[in-house]
C-alpha positions in Angstrom: 56.9 88.7 148.2 56.7 91.4 145.6 56.4 95.6 146.1 54.9 98.0 144.0 58.9 99.6 144.1 60.7 96.2 143.4 64.2 97.8 145.4 61.6 99.0 148.1 59.8 97.5 151.2 58.4 100.0 153.0 56.4 100.8 149.2 53.1 98.8 148.9 53.1 95.1 148.9 51.2 94.1 145.8 51.7 89.4 145.3 52.7 86.6 147.9 54.8 84.0 146.0 53.6 80.6 147.3 56.2 78.2 147.2 54.4 74.6 148.3 56.9 72.3 149.9 57.9 69.1 148.1 57.1 65.0 149.0 61.1 64.8 148.2 63.4 64.3 151.1 66.2 66.9 151.1 68.9 66.7 154.0 67.5 69.6 155.7 63.8 69.6 155.2 61.4 67.0 155.4 58.6 66.0 153.4 55.2 68.2 153.8 52.7 69.5 151.5 50.2 72.5 151.9 45.9 72.5 151.0 44.9 75.8 149.9 42.2 77.0 150.7 40.7 79.3 147.2 38.6 81.6 146.6 36.8 80.8 143.4 34.1 79.1 141.0 31.4 81.8 141.6 30.5 85.2 139.6 33.3 88.0 140.9 35.6 85.3 142.2 38.9 86.5 143.3 40.4 83.1 142.3 43.1 84.7 145.4 44.6 82.5 148.4 42.5 82.3 151.2 44.2 80.1 153.2 45.9 77.2 153.7 47.0 73.9 156.1 50.7 71.6 156.1 51.0 68.6 156.3 54.5 66.4 157.2 56.1 63.5 157.0 58.5 63.9 160.0 61.5 61.0 158.6 62.4 60.3 161.8 59.7 59.3 163.8 58.6 57.2 160.3 62.0 55.2 160.5 62.4 54.4 163.7 58.3 53.0 162.8 58.5 52.2 159.0 55.6 49.3 159.5 53.8 52.4 160.7 54.5 55.5 158.4 52.3 58.6 159.7 51.7 61.7 157.9 51.1 64.9 160.3 49.1 68.2 160.0 51.8 70.4 160.7 49.1 73.6 161.6 45.1 73.9 160.1 44.9 76.9 159.3 48.0 80.0 158.9 46.6 82.8 159.5 46.0 81.2 162.8 48.7 80.2 163.8 50.1 83.4 162.6 48.1 85.8 164.0 47.1 87.3 160.1 43.5 88.1 159.1 43.9 87.2 155.4 46.0 86.3 153.1 46.9 89.6 151.5 50.0 90.7 150.7 50.6 93.5 152.6 49.7 90.7 156.1 52.6 88.7 154.7 54.9 92.0 154.8 53.5 92.7 158.5 54.4 89.2 159.6 58.2 89.5 157.8 58.1 93.4 160.0 57.1 91.0 163.0 59.3 88.1 162.9 61.8 91.5 163.1 61.3 92.2 166.2 59.6 89.1 168.0 62.4 86.1 167.9 59.6 83.1 169.6 57.6 83.8 166.1 60.6 83.7 163.7 61.8 80.7 165.7 58.0 79.4 165.2 59.1 80.3 161.6 62.0 79.0 160.8 60.8 75.5 162.5 58.0 75.0 160.0 60.0 76.0 157.5 62.0 73.0 157.7 60.0 70.8 159.7 62.1 70.1 162.2 63.2 71.7 166.0 65.9 71.1 168.5 65.3 67.5 168.3 65.2 66.3 165.3 68.6 68.3 164.0 67.3 71.9 163.5 70.3 73.8 164.4 71.3 77.4 165.9 70.5 80.2 164.0 72.2 83.2 164.8 71.3 87.1 163.7 73.2 86.7 160.0 71.4 82.9 159.8 67.8 85.1 161.2 68.5 88.4 158.5 69.3 85.7 155.8 65.8 84.3 155.7 63.5 87.2 156.5 65.4 89.0 153.6 64.6 85.4 151.4 61.5 85.8 152.5 61.4 89.7 151.8 62.9 89.5 148.3 62.1 88.2 144.7 64.8 86.6 142.7 64.9 90.3 141.2 66.4 92.2 143.8 69.6 90.8 145.3 69.1 92.3 149.0 68.2 95.9 147.8 64.8 95.0 150.4 66.9 94.2 152.8 68.2 97.1 153.9 67.4 96.6 157.8 68.9 93.5 157.6 72.6 94.1 158.3 74.3 90.7 156.2 71.7 90.4 154.6 72.7 88.3 151.6 76.6 87.7 152.0 75.7 84.2 154.0 73.3 81.6 152.5 71.3 79.5 155.4 73.6 77.2 157.7 73.5 74.3 156.7 71.6 71.8 159.4 72.7 69.6 161.8 73.6 66.3 160.8 73.7 63.8 163.8 76.3 60.6 163.7 74.9 57.7 164.0 75.5 57.3 167.8 74.4 60.8 168.3 71.2 59.9 165.9 70.2 56.6 167.6 70.7 58.9 170.6 68.3 61.4 169.8 65.8 58.2 168.6 66.5 57.2 172.3 65.5 60.0 174.0 62.5 61.3 172.3 61.0 57.3 173.1 60.9 57.9 176.3 60.0 61.3 176.4 56.4 60.1 174.6 56.2 57.4 177.3 57.1 60.4 180.0 54.5 63.3 178.8 51.9 63.8 176.0 53.0 67.1 175.9 57.0 66.1 173.2 57.2 69.0 171.0 57.7 66.1 167.8 
């Protein structure tokens, strides 16, 4: 986010930095890509982002079944997923404010951010972890925590490292997943 006053998150939000995910594998993020819907190619177009969808590649599941790799849609519309009216800066700023108060919404965001869940290595996020991630969303590289006076301990720690299971724990989780998949169509993976 950027704001009219670069040191005050209560000033008017002026732009959103859309940083798309990577298909490169990282220890704490599943590979993913976005498909953007852009307002454009007509007289008077704003060429702004209207919406986007996200697809991801679950390494755990695809490594368990390497002969049938599958990309999964994480969500078809960011606006619908977070209850936003549009992709304008004020809506994104409001989403951050809503996540400060709503832990369920924040956990949804965090799960989507890492493209992982508790069954796939996403560990607990403390209040400091939450504040750090929300502050990262609110500030651009230039503000160094000045946009986060309402978030305690906002810039002193990095995001927590992802939990990395041992080989035995990994095998156990894959087995548990396979059993849940057989037991229920509502498996969270």
